[in-house]
Backbone as XML, in Angstrom:
<?xml version="1.0"?>
<chain id="A" units="angstrom">
  <residue number="1" name="MET">
    <atom name="N" x="0.817" y="-1.193" z="0.000"/>
    <atom name="CA" x="0.000" y="0.000" z="0.000"/>
    <atom name="C" x="0.858" y="1.253" z="0.000"/>
  </residue>
  <residue number="2" name="ASN">
    <atom name="N" x="1.970" y="1.189" z="0.679"/>
    <atom name="CA" x="2.858" y="2.337" z="0.781"/>
    <atom name="C" x="3.377" y="2.746" z="-0.603"/>
  </residue>
  <residue number="3" name="LYS">
    <atom name="N" x="3.746" y="1.727" z="-1.448"/>
    <atom name="CA" x="4.247" y="2.035" z="-2.793"/>
    <atom name="C" x="3.133" y="2.640" z="-3.647"/>
  </residue>
  <residue number="4" name="TRP">
    <atom name="N" x="1.924" y="2.098" z="-3.524"/>
    <atom name="CA" x="0.801" y="2.638" z="-4.277"/>
    <atom name="C" x="0.516" y="4.083" z="-3.879"/>
  </residue>
  <residue number="5" name="PHE">
    <atom name="N" x="0.527" y="4.342" z="-2.608"/>
    <atom name="CA" x="0.255" y="5.688" z="-2.106"/>
    <atom name="C" x="1.261" y="6.689" z="-2.655"/>
  </residue>
  <residue number="6" name="TRP">
    <atom name="N" x="2.550" y="6.326" z="-2.558"/>
    <atom name="CA" x="3.586" y="7.237" z="-3.037"/>
    <atom name="C" x="3.559" y="7.335" z="-4.568"/>
  </residue>
  <residue number="7" name="GLY">
    <atom name="N" x="3.184" y="6.273" z="-5.221"/>
    <atom name="CA" x="3.048" y="6.305" z="-6.683"/>
    <atom name="C" x="1.924" y="7.234" z="-7.111"/>
  </residue>
  <residue number="8" name="ILE">
    <atom name="N" x="0.790" y="7.150" z="-6.394"/>
    <atom name="CA" x="-0.333" y="8.043" z="-6.699"/>
    <atom name="C" x="0.037" y="9.488" z="-6.390"/>
  </residue>
  <residue number="9" name="CYS">
    <atom name="N" x="0.716" y="9.693" z="-5.262"/>
    <atom name="CA" x="1.145" y="11.061" z="-4.902"/>
    <atom name="C" x="2.088" y="11.618" z="-5.954"/>
  </residue>
  <residue number="10" name="LEU">
    <atom name="N" x="3.047" y="10.785" z="-6.416"/>
    <atom name="CA" x="3.988" y="11.228" z="-7.451"/>
    <atom name="C" x="3.237" y="11.523" z="-8.745"/>
  </residue>
  <residue number="11" name="GLY">
    <atom name="N" x="2.285" y="10.665" z="-9.110"/>
    <atom name="CA" x="1.491" y="10.887" z="-10.323"/>
    <atom name="C" x="0.675" y="12.161" z="-10.237"/>
  </residue>
  <residue number="12" name="LEU">
    <atom name="N" x="0.037" y="12.382" z="-9.101"/>
    <atom name="CA" x="-0.724" y="13.620" z="-8.915"/>
    <atom name="C" x="0.184" y="14.845" z="-8.961"/>
  </residue>
  <residue number="13" name="ASN">
    <atom name="N" x="1.353" y="14.714" z="-8.369"/>
    <atom name="CA" x="2.321" y="15.815" z="-8.370"/>
    <atom name="C" x="2.732" y="16.145" z="-9.805"/>
  </residue>
  <residue number="14" name="ILE">
    <atom name="N" x="2.959" y="15.109" z="-10.610"/>
    <atom name="CA" x="3.342" y="15.323" z="-12.011"/>
    <atom name="C" x="2.199" y="15.982" z="-12.775"/>
  </residue>
  <residue number="15" name="VAL">
    <atom name="N" x="0.965" y="15.516" z="-12.547"/>
    <atom name="CA" x="-0.193" y="16.103" z="-13.225"/>
    <atom name="C" x="-0.363" y="17.566" z="-12.834"/>
  </residue>
  <residue number="16" name="VAL">
    <atom name="N" x="-0.274" y="17.854" z="-11.537"/>
    <atom name="CA" x="-0.419" y="19.237" z="-11.068"/>
    <atom name="C" x="0.695" y="20.106" z="-11.627"/>
  </residue>
  <residue number="17" name="THR">
    <atom name="N" x="1.911" y="19.585" z="-11.664"/>
    <atom name="CA" x="3.040" y="20.349" z="-12.208"/>
    <atom name="C" x="2.820" y="20.634" z="-13.698"/>
  </residue>
  <residue number="18" name="CYS">
    <atom name="N" x="2.383" y="19.633" z="-14.448"/>
    <atom name="CA" x="2.116" y="19.840" z="-15.876"/>
    <atom name="C" x="0.993" y="20.861" z="-16.084"/>
  </residue>
  <residue number="19" name="TYR">
    <atom name="N" x="-0.041" y="20.770" z="-15.262"/>
    <atom name="CA" x="-1.140" y="21.728" z="-15.357"/>
    <atom name="C" x="-0.655" y="23.145" z="-15.042"/>
  </residue>
  <residue number="20" name="ASN">
    <atom name="N" x="0.196" y="23.286" z="-14.033"/>
    <atom name="CA" x="0.762" y="24.603" z="-13.699"/>
    <atom name="C" x="1.626" y="25.137" z="-14.837"/>
  </residue>
  <residue number="21" name="ILE">
    <atom name="N" x="2.386" y="24.263" z="-15.466"/>
    <atom name="CA" x="3.197" y="24.683" z="-16.621"/>
    <atom name="C" x="2.285" y="25.158" z="-17.745"/>
  </residue>
  <residue number="22" name="HIS">
    <atom name="N" x="1.207" y="24.409" z="-17.985"/>
    <atom name="CA" x="0.245" y="24.792" z="-19.023"/>
    <atom name="C" x="-0.381" y="26.162" z="-18.706"/>
  </residue>
  <residue number="23" name="LEU">
    <atom name="N" x="-0.807" y="26.356" z="-17.460"/>
    <atom name="CA" x="-1.402" y="27.645" z="-17.074"/>
    <atom name="C" x="-0.389" y="28.781" z="-17.187"/>
  </residue>
  <residue number="24" name="THR">
    <atom name="N" x="0.838" y="28.515" z="-16.797"/>
    <atom name="CA" x="1.885" y="29.533" z="-16.903"/>
    <atom name="C" x="2.101" y="29.915" z="-18.362"/>
  </residue>
  <residue number="25" name="HIS">
    <atom name="N" x="2.140" y="28.913" z="-19.240"/>
    <atom name="CA" x="2.308" y="29.183" z="-20.669"/>
    <atom name="C" x="1.134" y="30.010" z="-21.202"/>
  </residue>
  <residue number="26" name="LYS">
    <atom name="N" x="-0.094" y="29.641" z="-20.813"/>
    <atom name="CA" x="-1.261" y="30.413" z="-21.242"/>
    <atom name="C" x="-1.191" y="31.843" z="-20.724"/>
  </residue>
  <residue number="27" name="ASN">
    <atom name="N" x="-0.773" y="32.014" z="-19.482"/>
    <atom name="CA" x="-0.651" y="33.358" z="-18.906"/>
    <atom name="C" x="0.405" y="34.180" z="-19.623"/>
  </residue>
  <residue number="28" name="ILE">
    <atom name="N" x="1.504" y="33.545" z="-19.984"/>
    <atom name="CA" x="2.563" y="34.262" z="-20.710"/>
    <atom name="C" x="2.048" y="34.715" z="-22.066"/>
  </residue>
  <residue number="29" name="GLU">
    <atom name="N" x="1.340" y="33.841" z="-22.769"/>
    <atom name="CA" x="0.779" y="34.205" z="-24.074"/>
    <atom name="C" x="-0.243" y="35.336" z="-23.937"/>
  </residue>
  <residue number="30" name="GLU">
    <atom name="N" x="-1.087" y="35.250" z="-22.925"/>
    <atom name="CA" x="-2.081" y="36.302" z="-22.696"/>
    <atom name="C" x="-1.397" y="37.621" z="-22.337"/>
  </residue>
  <residue number="31" name="ASP">
    <atom name="N" x="-0.333" y="37.553" z="-21.534"/>
    <atom name="CA" x="0.421" y="38.758" z="-21.180"/>
    <atom name="C" x="1.054" y="39.393" z="-22.415"/>
  </residue>
  <residue number="32" name="LYS">
    <atom name="N" x="1.581" y="38.563" z="-23.306"/>
    <atom name="CA" x="2.170" y="39.091" z="-24.549"/>
    <atom name="C" x="1.104" y="39.798" z="-25.383"/>
  </residue>
  <residue number="33" name="ARG">
    <atom name="N" x="-0.076" y="39.164" z="-25.490"/>
    <atom name="CA" x="-1.159" y="39.769" z="-26.257"/>
    <atom name="C" x="-1.603" y="41.085" z="-25.643"/>
  </residue>
  <residue number="34" name="LEU">
    <atom name="N" x="-1.722" y="41.094" z="-24.307"/>
    <atom name="CA" x="-2.133" y="42.323" z="-23.621"/>
    <atom name="C" x="-1.077" y="43.415" z="-23.743"/>
  </residue>
  <residue number="35" name="MET">
    <atom name="N" x="0.186" y="43.042" z="-23.689"/>
    <atom name="CA" x="1.257" y="44.042" z="-23.839"/>
    <atom name="C" x="1.246" y="44.640" z="-25.246"/>
  </residue>
  <residue number="36" name="ALA">
    <atom name="N" x="0.989" y="43.791" z="-26.259"/>
    <atom name="CA" x="0.909" y="44.305" z="-27.633"/>
    <atom name="C" x="-0.265" y="45.273" z="-27.760"/>
  </residue>
  <residue number="37" name="GLN">
    <atom name="N" x="-1.398" y="44.919" z="-27.183"/>
    <atom name="CA" x="-2.567" y="45.798" z="-27.227"/>
    <atom name="C" x="-2.292" y="47.096" z="-26.469"/>
  </residue>
  <residue number="38" name="LEU">
    <atom name="N" x="-1.637" y="46.977" z="-25.333"/>
    <atom name="CA" x="-1.296" y="48.157" z="-24.542"/>
    <atom name="C" x="-0.365" y="49.079" z="-25.328"/>
  </residue>
  <residue number="39" name="GLN">
    <atom name="N" x="0.600" y="48.508" z="-26.029"/>
    <atom name="CA" x="1.521" y="49.314" z="-26.838"/>
    <atom name="C" x="0.760" y="50.047" z="-27.944"/>
  </residue>
  <residue number="40" name="LYS">
    <atom name="N" x="-0.189" y="49.348" z="-28.585"/>
    <atom name="CA" x="-1.004" y="50.003" z="-29.620"/>
    <atom name="C" x="-1.803" y="51.155" z="-29.013"/>
  </residue>
  <residue number="41" name="ASP">
    <atom name="N" x="-2.369" y="50.923" z="-27.835"/>
    <atom name="CA" x="-3.146" y="51.967" z="-27.174"/>
    <atom name="C" x="-2.277" y="53.160" z="-26.809"/>
  </residue>
  <residue number="42" name="ILE">
    <atom name="N" x="-1.068" y="52.896" z="-26.347"/>
    <atom name="CA" x="-0.148" y="53.981" z="-25.994"/>
    <atom name="C" x="0.200" y="54.800" z="-27.237"/>
  </residue>
  <residue number="43" name="GLU">
    <atom name="N" x="0.472" y="54.117" z="-28.343"/>
    <atom name="CA" x="0.793" y="54.831" z="-29.591"/>
    <atom name="C" x="-0.403" y="55.657" z="-30.063"/>
  </residue>
  <residue number="44" name="PHE">
    <atom name="N" x="-1.595" y="55.082" z="-29.964"/>
    <atom name="CA" x="-2.803" y="55.803" z="-30.372"/>
    <atom name="C" x="-3.008" y="57.037" z="-29.497"/>
  </residue>
  <residue number="45" name="ASN">
    <atom name="N" x="-2.827" y="56.879" z="-28.189"/>
    <atom name="CA" x="-2.981" y="58.016" z="-27.272"/>
    <atom name="C" x="-1.931" y="59.080" z="-27.528"/>
  </residue>
  <residue number="46" name="SER">
    <atom name="N" x="-0.722" y="58.668" z="-27.885"/>
    <atom name="CA" x="0.326" y="59.642" z="-28.215"/>
    <atom name="C" x="-0.062" y="60.449" z="-29.452"/>
  </residue>
  <residue number="47" name="LYS">
    <atom name="N" x="-0.617" y="59.763" z="-30.451"/>
    <atom name="CA" x="-1.064" y="60.471" z="-31.661"/>
    <atom name="C" x="-2.185" y="61.451" z="-31.329"/>
  </residue>
  <residue number="48" name="LEU">
    <atom name="N" x="-3.127" y="60.998" z="-30.493"/>
    <atom name="CA" x="-4.219" y="61.886" z="-30.098"/>
    <atom name="C" x="-3.705" y="63.093" z="-29.337"/>
  </residue>
  <residue number="49" name="LEU">
    <atom name="N" x="-2.729" y="62.888" z="-28.467"/>
    <atom name="CA" x="-2.162" y="63.992" z="-27.693"/>
    <atom name="C" x="-1.466" y="64.999" z="-28.600"/>
  </residue>
  <residue number="50" name="LYS">
    <atom name="N" x="-0.716" y="64.504" z="-29.606"/>
    <atom name="CA" x="-0.073" y="65.409" z="-30.558"/>
    <atom name="C" x="-1.123" y="66.214" z="-31.334"/>
  </residue>
  <residue number="51" name="GLU">
    <atom name="N" x="-2.194" y="65.533" z="-31.736"/>
    <atom name="CA" x="-3.266" y="66.220" z="-32.464"/>
    <atom name="C" x="-3.944" y="67.258" z="-31.572"/>
  </residue>
  <residue number="52" name="LEU">
    <atom name="N" x="-4.128" y="66.922" z="-30.314"/>
    <atom name="CA" x="-4.733" y="67.859" z="-29.367"/>
    <atom name="C" x="-3.872" y="69.099" z="-29.217"/>
  </residue>
  <residue number="53" name="HIS">
    <atom name="N" x="-2.551" y="68.923" z="-29.089"/>
    <atom name="CA" x="-1.654" y="70.077" z="-28.977"/>
    <atom name="C" x="-1.691" y="70.918" z="-30.250"/>
  </residue>
  <residue number="54" name="ALA">
    <atom name="N" x="-1.756" y="70.248" z="-31.400"/>
    <atom name="CA" x="-1.841" y="70.990" z="-32.664"/>
    <atom name="C" x="-3.143" y="71.784" z="-32.718"/>
  </residue>
  <residue number="55" name="ASN">
    <atom name="N" x="-4.230" y="71.174" z="-32.263"/>
    <atom name="CA" x="-5.519" y="71.884" z="-32.253"/>
    <atom name="C" x="-5.492" y="73.045" z="-31.262"/>
  </residue>
  <residue number="56" name="GLU">
    <atom name="N" x="-4.818" y="72.865" z="-30.136"/>
    <atom name="CA" x="-4.703" y="73.971" z="-29.172"/>
    <atom name="C" x="-3.943" y="75.133" z="-29.793"/>
  </residue>
  <residue number="57" name="ASP">
    <atom name="N" x="-2.853" y="74.823" z="-30.508"/>
    <atom name="CA" x="-2.074" y="75.873" z="-31.170"/>
    <atom name="C" x="-2.921" y="76.581" z="-32.225"/>
  </residue>
  <residue number="58" name="LEU">
    <atom name="N" x="-3.688" y="75.800" z="-32.993"/>
    <atom name="CA" x="-4.548" y="76.385" z="-34.014"/>
    <atom name="C" x="-5.618" y="77.259" z="-33.376"/>
  </residue>
  <residue number="59" name="THR">
    <atom name="N" x="-6.213" y="76.790" z="-32.293"/>
    <atom name="CA" x="-7.239" y="77.563" z="-31.594"/>
    <atom name="C" x="-6.658" y="78.872" z="-31.070"/>
  </residue>
  <residue number="60" name="GLU">
    <atom name="N" x="-5.460" y="78.809" z="-30.516"/>
    <atom name="CA" x="-4.824" y="80.028" z="-30.005"/>
    <atom name="C" x="-4.556" y="81.013" z="-31.148"/>
  </residue>
  <residue number="61" name="ALA">
    <atom name="N" x="-4.082" y="80.503" z="-32.283"/>
    <atom name="CA" x="-3.823" y="81.375" z="-33.440"/>
    <atom name="C" x="-5.127" y="81.996" z="-33.946"/>
  </residue>
  <residue number="62" name="LEU">
    <atom name="N" x="-6.189" y="81.195" z="-33.992"/>
    <atom name="CA" x="-7.478" y="81.732" z="-34.444"/>
    <atom name="C" x="-8.019" y="82.779" z="-33.473"/>
  </residue>
  <residue number="63" name="ASN">
    <atom name="N" x="-7.835" y="82.535" z="-32.168"/>
    <atom name="CA" x="-8.276" y="83.525" z="-31.184"/>
    <atom name="C" x="-7.525" y="84.839" z="-31.351"/>
  </residue>
  <residue number="64" name="LYS">
    <atom name="N" x="-6.219" y="84.768" z="-31.594"/>
    <atom name="CA" x="-5.429" y="85.990" z="-31.798"/>
    <atom name="C" x="-5.901" y="86.721" z="-33.060"/>
  </residue>
  <residue number="65" name="LYS">
    <atom name="N" x="-6.182" y="85.936" z="-34.118"/>
    <atom name="CA" x="-6.639" y="86.548" z="-35.365"/>
    <atom name="C" x="-8.014" y="87.188" z="-35.161"/>
  </residue>
  <residue number="66" name="THR">
    <atom name="N" x="-8.884" y="86.516" z="-34.420"/>
    <atom name="CA" x="-10.223" y="87.057" z="-34.150"/>
    <atom name="C" x="-10.133" y="88.345" z="-33.354"/>
  </residue>
  <residue number="67" name="ILE">
    <atom name="N" x="-9.253" y="88.371" z="-32.369"/>
    <atom name="CA" x="-9.064" y="89.590" z="-31.562"/>
    <atom name="C" x="-8.528" y="90.718" z="-32.440"/>
  </residue>
  <residue number="68" name="ALA">
    <atom name="N" x="-7.586" y="90.393" z="-33.327"/>
    <atom name="CA" x="-7.031" y="91.416" z="-34.223"/>
    <atom name="C" x="-8.112" y="91.970" z="-35.148"/>
  </residue>
  <residue number="69" name="ILE">
    <atom name="N" x="-8.948" y="91.093" z="-35.693"/>
    <atom name="CA" x="-10.031" y="91.546" z="-36.571"/>
    <atom name="C" x="-11.025" y="92.395" z="-35.787"/>
  </residue>
  <residue number="70" name="SER">
    <atom name="N" x="-11.343" y="91.962" z="-34.574"/>
    <atom name="CA" x="-12.272" y="92.715" z="-33.732"/>
    <atom name="C" x="-11.713" y="94.100" z="-33.427"/>
  </residue>
  <residue number="71" name="ASN">
    <atom name="N" x="-10.435" y="94.157" z="-33.084"/>
    <atom name="CA" x="-9.798" y="95.459" z="-32.816"/>
    <atom name="C" x="-9.821" y="96.345" z="-34.054"/>
  </residue>
  <residue number="72" name="PHE">
    <atom name="N" x="-9.551" y="95.761" z="-35.224"/>
    <atom name="CA" x="-9.578" y="96.521" z="-36.471"/>
    <atom name="C" x="-10.977" y="97.072" z="-36.730"/>
  </residue>
  <residue number="73" name="LEU">
    <atom name="N" x="-11.998" y="96.237" z="-36.519"/>
    <atom name="CA" x="-13.375" y="96.696" z="-36.741"/>
    <atom name="C" x="-13.734" y="97.835" z="-35.791"/>
  </residue>
  <residue number="74" name="TRP">
    <atom name="N" x="-13.361" y="97.702" z="-34.511"/>
    <atom name="CA" x="-13.654" y="98.770" z="-33.553"/>
    <atom name="C" x="-12.929" y="100.057" z="-33.923"/>
  </residue>
  <residue number="75" name="GLN">
    <atom name="N" x="-11.692" y="99.935" z="-34.365"/>
    <atom name="CA" x="-10.961" y="101.132" z="-34.790"/>
    <atom name="C" x="-11.642" y="101.765" z="-36.007"/>
  </residue>
  <residue number="76" name="SER">
    <atom name="N" x="-12.088" y="100.914" z="-36.924"/>
    <atom name="CA" x="-12.797" y="101.435" z="-38.104"/>
    <atom name="C" x="-14.084" y="102.133" z="-37.702"/>
  </residue>
  <residue number="77" name="ILE">
    <atom name="N" x="-14.811" y="101.547" z="-36.752"/>
    <atom name="CA" x="-16.055" y="102.168" z="-36.275"/>
    <atom name="C" x="-15.753" y="103.499" z="-35.603"/>
  </residue>
  <residue number="78" name="LEU">
    <atom name="N" x="-14.693" y="103.544" z="-34.804"/>
    <atom name="CA" x="-14.334" y="104.797" z="-34.128"/>
    <atom name="C" x="-13.929" y="105.868" z="-35.140"/>
  </residue>
  <residue number="79" name="ILE">
    <atom name="N" x="-13.176" y="105.471" z="-36.152"/>
    <atom name="CA" x="-12.774" y="106.425" z="-37.190"/>
    <atom name="C" x="-14.002" y="106.930" z="-37.941"/>
  </residue>
  <residue number="80" name="LEU">
    <atom name="N" x="-14.901" y="106.024" z="-38.283"/>
    <atom name="CA" x="-16.121" y="106.408" z="-38.982"/>
    <atom name="C" x="-16.971" y="107.343" z="-38.120"/>
  </residue>
  <residue number="81" name="ALA">
    <atom name="N" x="-17.092" y="107.022" z="-36.828"/>
    <atom name="CA" x="-17.874" y="107.878" z="-35.926"/>
    <atom name="C" x="-17.234" y="109.262" z="-35.830"/>
  </residue>
  <residue number="82" name="GLU">
    <atom name="N" x="-15.912" y="109.308" z="-35.767"/>
    <atom name="CA" x="-15.217" y="110.601" z="-35.699"/>
    <atom name="C" x="-15.445" y="111.405" z="-36.975"/>
  </residue>
  <residue number="83" name="ARG">
    <atom name="N" x="-15.403" y="110.758" z="-38.117"/>
    <atom name="CA" x="-15.636" y="111.453" z="-39.390"/>
    <atom name="C" x="-17.073" y="111.956" z="-39.486"/>
  </residue>
  <residue number="84" name="ILE">
    <atom name="N" x="-18.018" y="111.138" z="-39.030"/>
    <atom name="CA" x="-19.416" y="111.579" z="-39.034"/>
    <atom name="C" x="-19.577" y="112.786" z="-38.113"/>
  </residue>
  <residue number="85" name="HIS">
    <atom name="N" x="-18.929" y="112.726" z="-36.948"/>
    <atom name="CA" x="-18.999" y="113.849" z="-36.008"/>
    <atom name="C" x="-18.390" y="115.104" z="-36.627"/>
  </residue>
  <residue number="86" name="ASP">
    <atom name="N" x="-17.214" y="114.961" z="-37.269"/>
    <atom name="CA" x="-16.568" y="116.103" z="-37.924"/>
    <atom name="C" x="-17.451" y="116.634" z="-39.055"/>
  </residue>
  <residue number="87" name="PHE">
    <atom name="N" x="-18.061" y="115.740" z="-39.807"/>
    <atom name="CA" x="-18.911" y="116.146" z="-40.924"/>
    <atom name="C" x="-20.115" y="116.940" z="-40.426"/>
  </residue>
  <residue number="88" name="THR">
    <atom name="N" x="-20.718" y="116.461" z="-39.345"/>
    <atom name="CA" x="-21.895" y="117.168" z="-38.827"/>
    <atom name="C" x="-21.499" y="118.517" z="-38.209"/>
  </residue>
  <residue number="89" name="ASP">
    <atom name="N" x="-20.280" y="118.562" z="-37.623"/>
    <atom name="CA" x="-19.820" y="119.852" z="-37.078"/>
    <atom name="C" x="-19.586" y="120.867" z="-38.211"/>
  </residue>
  <residue number="90" name="LYS">
    <atom name="N" x="-19.071" y="120.420" z="-39.344"/>
    <atom name="CA" x="-18.793" y="121.305" z="-40.457"/>
    <atom name="C" x="-20.090" y="121.807" z="-41.095"/>
  </residue>
  <residue number="91" name="ARG">
    <atom name="N" x="-21.146" y="121.015" z="-41.027"/>
    <atom name="CA" x="-22.403" y="121.408" z="-41.657"/>
    <atom name="C" x="-23.139" y="122.425" z="-40.812"/>
  </residue>
  <residue number="92" name="ARG">
    <atom name="N" x="-22.802" y="122.587" z="-39.565"/>
    <atom name="CA" x="-23.515" y="123.544" z="-38.707"/>
    <atom name="C" x="-23.059" y="124.924" z="-38.903"/>
  </residue>
</chain>
């Protein structure tokens, strides 16, 4: 009985060890797949971040241009108002 017991224990130990090796191999493969996906996600996020910075720069440039146009229009309105005022003063 002693030999049978130790034989069964050794057999179970071998089966459990083989199963652990199989699970470890599956985990390694899954980790590789997840790392590849993670790398793709990191690259995609980097591209999005670069695009976001480019859009921020474009938005800032457009805001400056809008302010410049607004200032030009106000100056034009002030000049026109001054000319109208001068014209009406001359007609009196």
